[in-house]
Structure formats: C-alpha cells, structure tokens
VMD Tcl script that draws the C-alpha trace (Angstrom):
set ca {
  {7.81 33.19 -3.01}
  {7.71 30.86 -6.00}
  {6.14 27.37 -5.09}
  {8.14 24.15 -5.99}
  {6.36 22.10 -8.67}
  {6.06 18.54 -7.42}
  {5.03 15.46 -9.64}
  {1.47 14.72 -9.28}
  {-0.14 11.57 -7.69}
  {-3.18 10.92 -10.01}
  {-6.14 8.68 -9.19}
  {-6.46 5.88 -11.14}
  {-10.14 4.94 -11.91}
  {-11.13 1.00 -12.65}
  {-12.43 0.52 -15.99}
  {-14.72 -2.48 -15.07}
  {-17.72 -2.04 -13.23}
  {-17.13 -2.90 -9.33}
  {-19.38 -5.87 -9.69}
  {-17.16 -7.48 -11.91}
  {-14.64 -8.09 -9.31}
  {-17.11 -9.13 -6.79}
  {-18.18 -11.39 -9.31}
  {-15.06 -12.61 -10.32}
  {-14.23 -13.41 -5.96}
  {-17.32 -15.28 -6.07}
  {-16.35 -17.54 -8.99}
  {-12.90 -17.69 -7.20}
  {-14.64 -19.10 -4.12}
  {-16.09 -21.75 -5.85}
  {-12.77 -22.77 -7.38}
  {-12.73 -21.09 -10.82}
  {-9.22 -20.07 -11.21}
  {-9.82 -18.24 -14.60}
  {-11.28 -15.62 -12.20}
  {-7.91 -15.08 -10.57}
  {-6.96 -14.29 -13.86}
  {-9.44 -11.91 -14.68}
  {-8.56 -10.27 -11.21}
  {-4.94 -10.15 -12.09}
  {-5.30 -8.74 -15.42}
  {-7.30 -5.98 -14.34}
  {-5.82 -5.20 -11.12}
  {-1.94 -6.22 -11.28}
  {-0.39 -2.82 -12.31}
  {-2.40 -1.01 -9.82}
  {-1.30 -3.32 -7.05}
  {2.19 -3.06 -8.37}
  {1.89 0.43 -7.98}
  {0.78 0.33 -4.67}
  {3.47 -1.77 -3.22}
  {6.34 0.49 -4.89}
  {4.71 3.42 -3.00}
  {4.02 1.55 0.30}
  {7.20 -0.87 0.43}
  {10.82 -1.00 -0.70}
  {10.50 -0.95 -4.73}
  {12.80 -3.96 -4.76}
  {10.14 -5.90 -3.27}
  {7.01 -4.78 -5.05}
  {6.97 -7.55 -7.95}
  {7.08 -10.49 -4.99}
  {4.24 -8.35 -2.97}
  {2.00 -8.27 -6.25}
  {2.54 -11.75 -7.09}
  {2.23 -12.92 -3.24}
  {-0.99 -10.64 -2.83}
  {-2.79 -12.37 -5.64}
  {-1.87 -16.11 -4.59}
  {-3.12 -15.02 -1.32}
  {-6.28 -13.62 -2.78}
  {-6.91 -17.12 -4.24}
  {-6.31 -18.97 -0.82}
  {-8.53 -16.06 1.09}
  {-11.50 -15.59 -1.40}
  {-13.83 -17.13 0.85}
  {-13.64 -14.39 3.06}
  {-14.97 -11.92 0.52}
  {-18.26 -10.52 1.59}
  {-20.12 -8.54 -1.01}
  {-21.86 -6.16 1.29}
  {-18.95 -5.32 3.59}
  {-16.38 -4.05 0.81}
  {-16.02 -4.01 -3.10}
  {-13.76 -6.78 -4.79}
  {-11.00 -4.39 -5.44}
  {-11.06 -3.30 -1.81}
  {-10.75 -6.66 -0.81}
  {-7.84 -7.21 -3.31}
  {-6.21 -4.14 -1.71}
  {-6.42 -5.35 1.75}
  {-4.99 -8.50 0.72}
  {-1.86 -6.50 -0.49}
  {-1.84 -4.18 2.53}
  {-1.96 -7.38 4.79}
  {0.78 -9.03 2.76}
  {3.16 -5.63 2.89}
  {2.81 -5.54 6.88}
  {3.69 -9.36 6.98}
  {6.78 -8.96 4.99}
  {7.80 -5.90 7.23}
  {7.60 -7.88 10.48}
  {9.43 -10.74 9.10}
  {12.20 -8.64 7.97}
  {12.07 -6.87 11.46}
  {12.39 -10.27 13.08}
  {15.21 -10.97 10.88}
  {16.76 -7.98 11.52}
  {16.56 -8.40 15.32}
  {17.75 -12.13 15.41}
  {20.98 -10.99 13.20}
  {21.60 -7.98 15.32}
  {21.11 -10.36 18.66}
  {23.82 -12.95 16.35}
  {26.17 -9.85 15.91}
  {25.78 -8.51 19.36}
  {24.15 -5.29 18.50}
  {21.14 -3.81 19.50}
  {18.72 -3.62 16.78}
  {18.00 -0.30 15.09}
  {15.32 1.03 13.45}
  {15.83 1.70 9.83}
  {13.71 4.75 7.78}
  {13.13 4.23 4.30}
  {15.19 6.92 2.76}
  {16.31 6.96 -0.85}
  {20.08 7.70 -1.07}
  {20.19 10.35 -3.76}
  {19.98 13.92 -1.98}
  {19.89 16.00 -5.37}
  {18.36 19.21 -5.79}
  {15.11 17.45 -7.50}
  {12.09 17.33 -5.20}
  {10.71 14.10 -5.09}
  {7.44 12.99 -4.14}
  {8.45 9.39 -3.84}
  {11.16 10.58 -1.26}
  {8.83 12.59 0.88}
  {6.38 9.28 0.92}
  {9.54 7.10 2.19}
  {9.38 9.38 5.03}
  {6.17 8.67 6.31}
  {5.81 6.10 8.95}
  {4.75 2.60 7.05}
  {1.07 3.24 8.65}
  {0.74 6.53 7.36}
  {2.31 5.70 4.13}
  {0.06 2.86 3.23}
  {-3.33 5.13 4.32}
  {-2.41 8.11 2.36}
  {-1.52 6.11 -0.86}
  {-4.73 4.17 -0.52}
  {-6.88 7.07 0.06}
  {-5.14 10.05 -2.11}
  {-3.58 7.77 -4.99}
  {-5.93 4.44 -5.25}
  {-9.00 6.29 -4.29}
  {-10.24 4.33 -1.69}
  {-12.87 5.81 1.02}
  {-11.66 5.86 4.39}
  {-14.10 3.37 5.31}
  {-13.01 1.08 2.85}
  {-9.53 1.45 4.00}
  {-10.58 1.03 7.75}
  {-12.28 -2.59 6.73}
  {-8.74 -3.24 4.57}
  {-6.57 -2.48 7.35}
  {-8.86 -3.70 10.01}
  {-8.76 -0.63 12.22}
  {-11.35 1.98 13.43}
  {-12.38 4.37 10.65}
  {-11.22 7.24 13.05}
  {-7.67 6.08 12.99}
  {-7.59 6.34 9.24}
  {-8.67 9.66 9.06}
  {-5.85 10.48 11.63}
  {-3.11 9.00 9.82}
  {-4.15 10.58 6.67}
  {-4.39 14.01 8.39}
  {-0.91 13.32 9.77}
  {0.46 12.11 6.36}
  {-0.80 14.93 4.72}
  {0.52 17.52 7.02}
  {3.98 15.91 7.23}
  {4.23 15.60 3.47}
  {3.13 19.36 3.01}
  {5.65 20.35 5.58}
  {8.52 18.26 4.23}
  {7.68 19.20 0.60}
  {7.09 22.98 1.32}
  {10.84 22.67 2.95}
  {12.18 21.64 -0.59}
  {12.35 18.32 0.55}
  {14.08 18.61 3.95}
  {17.33 20.29 1.85}
}
mol new
graphics top color blue
foreach p $ca { graphics top sphere $p radius 0.5 }
foreach p [lrange $ca 0 end-1] q [lrange $ca 1 end] { graphics top cylinder $p $q radius 0.2 }
display resetview
C-alpha cells in the first residue's frame, strides 16, 4: 500500500540571536517604538503564518497586526529569564487568537438568540472536497487548542515548556494536546483526508 505524499511543514529558524528579541523588548519597555519595528521586521511573516494556520485565513492579517500592537502595550510584562522574546511574541499572538474566537462566539450566541435559534458550534472545515490531500484541511479538523499547540511546537519550533508559558497552561497539558493532535492528524491523513 503506497503512502500518500503530504506537503511538509518545515521548521523556520530565527536568523537573529534570541537575545536580539529580548533586547528589543527591553527597549520597547522604555518607550523606544523603533524596537517594535525591529520585532515586526524579524517576525511578522512567522506570526502571519502562525495566524493562518491557527485561525481562519481571512483573519490572519488582522491577528498579526493586532499582535504587534498588543506587544507594544504589554512589553513591560516580558521577563528575560522566563521566556525568549520570540516566545513572548507568539504568546501574545496566541492570546489575540483566543480573544477573537471568544468574541466571535459571543457574537454568534447573541445573533442566535436574536434569531430564536440555539447556537451551534461551527467547525473550521474548508469547503473544497477534491481528491488532493491537504494538510491545512487536516489541521482545520483539530480543536483550536490542539491546532495551536501543534503549530507552535511542530511548525514554529517552540519547546513544550515555552508553549506552556505562552498559553499559561501546565506543560503536561501541552504534551497531552500535542499527543492527541499528532494522533488525530495521523489517523485523518492516513484515511486519505477522510474521503
């Protein structure tokens, strides 16, 4: 039995040393907005890629921009010993994604009440049902928490401990989500995309 070839997800290493991000965040704490520009130049593409894989694609640009604006607001919370500057930035992006999801869920419930319907949970599943096996489709089938954890660890290359700090959850929860995400992706991709 031949194995289906799937598009690979690749690890994207940071070209700058991690302390460059920490230094930029320290400067940002002191009011140097040029440091925000440096962080943006180094990480905007990676944050956008993370947002596209973790949230609806049409929201990715807004999430990326909101994340950098939020970094400017919360840079004072960055602690060098607790995480890297890159991990802090992705943690902010993860929070922005969760906040947007909660806001849209509240809006959906409110609209459902106005229409007299019971709210239903929507699953992010692309409409294309072609024969081509698509990793993005498989990722979309994961729960939000599992998808975000998988992307942060497997694609962006963060350690489980860093993801735990970003998402403010125990590291055991990260390992559990990662285990289940890998299993579900393997099962789904092994079945030819559920077709």
